[in-house]
N, C-alpha and C positions, 0 to 999 in steps of 0.2 A: 030749467025753463030758459028758452032763448030770449035774449034781449033784442027785440025787434026795433029798437029806437036808434041803434048805432051799429056800425060794422067793426069787427075786429080786424079784418083785412079788406082793403080796397085796391084793386089794380085797374088802371085805365090805359088802354091803347099800348099795352106792353109789347116791346119788340126786343129780340136778342139776335145778333148776328155775329158770326165768327169768320175771320179771314184765314183761308188756307191756301196752299200752293195750287189746289185745284179750283180755287175761286172762293166766293163769299157764300157762306151757309146761313140761310135765314131760318133759325130754329123756331122763333115765334114772330108773328106780325099782327099787331092790332088785337092783342088778347086782353080781355077785360073780365074780371071776376070779383064778386063781392061775397064775403063770408060773415055771417052774423056772429056776434059775441055769444059764446056757449055752443056754437054749432060744431058738428063733426062732419068733415068732408073728406072723401077718398078720391084719389087720382090714380087711375090705372092706365096702362099703356105698354106697348112692346118695348123691349130694350132698345135704347138709342132714340126714343121718342122725345126725350128731354125732360122727363119727370123730375129727376134730381136737380137739373139746372133750374127748372121752374121753382122747386122748393127753395133753392139758394136765393133766387130773386125775391120770392115772397118773404123770406126771413131776413133779407138785407145782408146776406153773406156775399152776394154779387150784385152788381148794378146793371140795369137794363141798358140796351143801346138807345132806346127812347121809351117814353111812357113813364108813368108814376106808380109807386107802391106806397100805400099808407097803411101803417099798422097802428091800431088804436088812435086813429086820426093824426098820427105823426108821419110826415113825409120824410122818409129816410134819406132821400136824395139831398135834402137840405142840411144833413148832419155831416160832420167830418168823420173820418174813419174811426177816430178815438171815441167820438160821441156815439156813433152807431154801435160800437162794441159795448160801451157802457149801457146803452139803451137795451140791447139784446140781453145782456146779463141780468138786467132788472126785470124784464118782461117776458122773455122767451125761454123755452127749454127744448132739447132735442133728444131723440132716441134714434140710433142708427142700427143698421144690420150688424156691423161690427160693434162690440160692446164699449170700446174705448175706456176701459177701466185702467187706472194706474196700478201696475203690478206690485209696486212697493207699498201700497196702502191696503188696509183691510177693507172688507165690505162696508163697515160702518164709516171708516175714514173716507172712502170714495163717495159715499152718499152725503156726508156732511161737508165735503170740500167746498161746494158752491156757497154754503152759508158761512164757512170759515173765512172765505175770501171777502165776504161782506162784513165780517166782524160780528156776526150774530152770536150772542152769548148763549142762545138756546140751540145751537147747532146740533150738539150731541143728542139731546132728547128728541128733537124733531126728526133727526135721521133714524133713531131707534124706532120711532113711531111708524115711519114709512117702511122700514125693513119688516116690522111686524105685520103691516098691511099686506106685504107681498109674501108673507110666510117664511121669512128668513131671520127671525129673531134669534134662532139658535146657531146662525152662521155668521153673525156680525163680526167675529174676530178672525174669520178665515180670509186668506188672500185669494185673489182671482184664480191663480193656478190651482187652488184647492177646491174650486167650485166647478160644477157642471156648466155647460153652455146655457141651459135654461136658468140656472141660478144666477149666472153672470148677467143675463138680460134682465132678470128681476131686480138685481142691484141697480142696473142702468135705469130701469123704470122708477125705482125709488128715488134715485138721484135727480131724475127729471122733474119729479113732482115735489121734491122737498122744498123748493123755493116758491111753491104755489104760483106757477107761471100763469100769465093771462092767455098765452098761446103756446101750444105744444106741436112741434113738427116731428113726425115719425116716418123715417125712410126705411121701408122693408124691415120692420122690427122683428119679424119671425123668419127672415130669410135664411138664417144659419141654424134653424131649429127643426126637429122632426115635427110631424103633424100634431101629435098629442101634446107635446110640450108647448108648441106654438099656440094651440087653442087655449091652454091654461094661462099662458102669458097674456094673450089678448084679452081674456076675460078679466084678468087683474087690471090691465091697462084701462079698459073701458069702465070698470067699476070705480077706480080712483078718479078717472077723468070726470065721471058723472058727479062724484062727491065734491070735487073742486070746481065744477062748472067751467072747465077749461075749454077754450076753443081748440079743436084738434084738426090738423091737416095730416092725412095719412097717405103715404105713397106705398103702393103694393101691386103685385101681380095677381093677388088672390081675390077673386070676385066674391067669394063667400065672406071673406074678411071685410071687403069694401062695403058689402051690403049691410054691415052693422052700423055704418055711418048714416047721418041724416040725409046726405046727398052724395051721389057718386058721379064722377066725370071720367071720361076716357080722353087722353091726350093723343091726338092723331094728326100728323102733318101740321103741327103748330096750332091746332084748333082743339078747344075743350068741348066735348060732346056730352051733354048731361043726360042721364037716364039710369034706370034701375039695372043692377047687375044680378038681381036675385034669380033670374030665370035659369041661368046656366053658368058654369065655370068659364072664365075667359082666360085662355092661354095667351102668352105674349104675342103670337102672330095672328090671333083671331081678330075679327073686326066686329064692332057693334053697329048694327044698321039702324037702330032706333034711338031716338033721343033728340034733344034740342041742342043746337050748336051755339057755343058761347065764345065770343071773342073774334068772330069772323066779320071783317069789314063788309058793309053792304055795297 
């Protein structure tokens, strides 16, 4: 059930510019977006539209040129780099297209690592529970090189949820997987996400995947266009003509 009394993510008049030899690139200008606690939101768009940059801004991994980002009512711009890092560790988790598993650690050790860093004495049983949820209880002693791509992403999913994050950012989580494996991975991701009532921000090119979220946006020319993606598959270079525009200055 969504918490309609507060927002997990609030952005106001967000702008991001880059200086290049060819001139200044305005990636976003006056972009605003609110996401309720427990809500799942998908952001799609063609390559180079700035989806991953927007995710970095929303997660406090990067800072906007102007505008504000609040996560769970915390203005990240008011925190030092060390404070932002500590805050992210406590409240956020990430799943990327690349699995980012440590090759010298077993599946179990990779999953429990975030809890070990916190000094959680229940790290091992919590990690085992998450590996069981993604169907890898019999692979917990295997190293990443001994696992398939799908199994490695399931380990990454277990690691992301083991800390019970308030917000999960997933950037193309099935990008390196075949269609059947990707479908199984996403089912597990959404099942655990529902169990933990986590706020989910999903970056994807896959319109079918995006349609599983509560809301869908297309990022195009620095503007978020809200609308359903269920009608058809959206390829990176296709356009959505319907929907409401979010973040465009009047």
